[in-house]
N, C-alpha and C positions, 0 to 999 in steps of 0.2 A: 505495500501498499501505499501510497505517497503522502510524503508530510504534509501539506495541500492538504490532502482529505481528511485526516486525525484534525489539522487544529480546527475546521470549517464544523466537525462533527462536534467538539469538548463548546464550541464558542454556541453551537446550533444546543445542545445539550445545556448550557448555564441560559440560553434567552426561556425557552421551556421554563426547566423551572424558579426562575423568577418571573416566571407570568404565571406560573399558580401559586406561587406563595401569594402575590398580592391580589390574585384572583381569591383564596381565599380567607385573609384579612379583608378586603371588601366588604366578601357575605358575613364573614365576623361581625363588622359595624354597621352595617344595613339593616341587621335583626336586632330591634329596639329589645325584646326579652331575653338576649341570650346571655353567658353566664360572660364574656368576655367583657358585652359591652353594659353589665353591670355593672364587673369590677371595675370598667377605666370610669364610670361615673362616678364609682363611693372612692377612689382615688383621689379622684379631682376635686369633689366633695369637702375628703378630709383635708385635703391642701390648703382649697381656699377659705377654709373655716377655721384650720392652724392661720394662714395668715393673716386671717379677718384679729384674729384672740391676738397674738403679736401684734397687728396696729396702737389696736385698745390698750393694751395695757402700755405700750413701750410708750405711747402720748396722754396718756392720764396724763392731769394736772389737779394740782392742788391752790385752789383761787381763795387768797384771803384779803383781802378789804373792800371799800365801797364802790360803789357805779351811781352818778342819775344824771339825768340830763332829759330833752324833750327829742321828741320824736313828732312830727306830725307830716301826712304824705295822703295823697290824693287816689283813688282808685284806679289810676294809669300803674301805680308800681311802684314813682318816682318818692323819696323818703328825702329828708334835710333833717339835722339838728344838730344837736351837740352832745356830749358826754364826756363825763370829768371823773377822777379816780383813779385808783391804784389798782391794780391788778399782777400779783408775782403765781409765778409757775414754776415744780420742778417736775421731771419726769423722774415716773415710780421706778 
């Protein structure tokens, strides 16, 4: 056999294998009730929940002081006013 034939056969087999794997992955993702899809969803939800909890805890501040002011607005959504006071915070 010639060397070119073997190389072509290996390339064709590789392409067929990759196509089959991609087809299986698409079939698993498209089925909403599959164990694969449920696993992906639970992993994503868990990761997102952890990021939200971290950001809530990281940027939680303690406010002390007083704030006074007046605010006037219209139904169009414009707001004008002044605020005076002090607020201090520190990450927990």
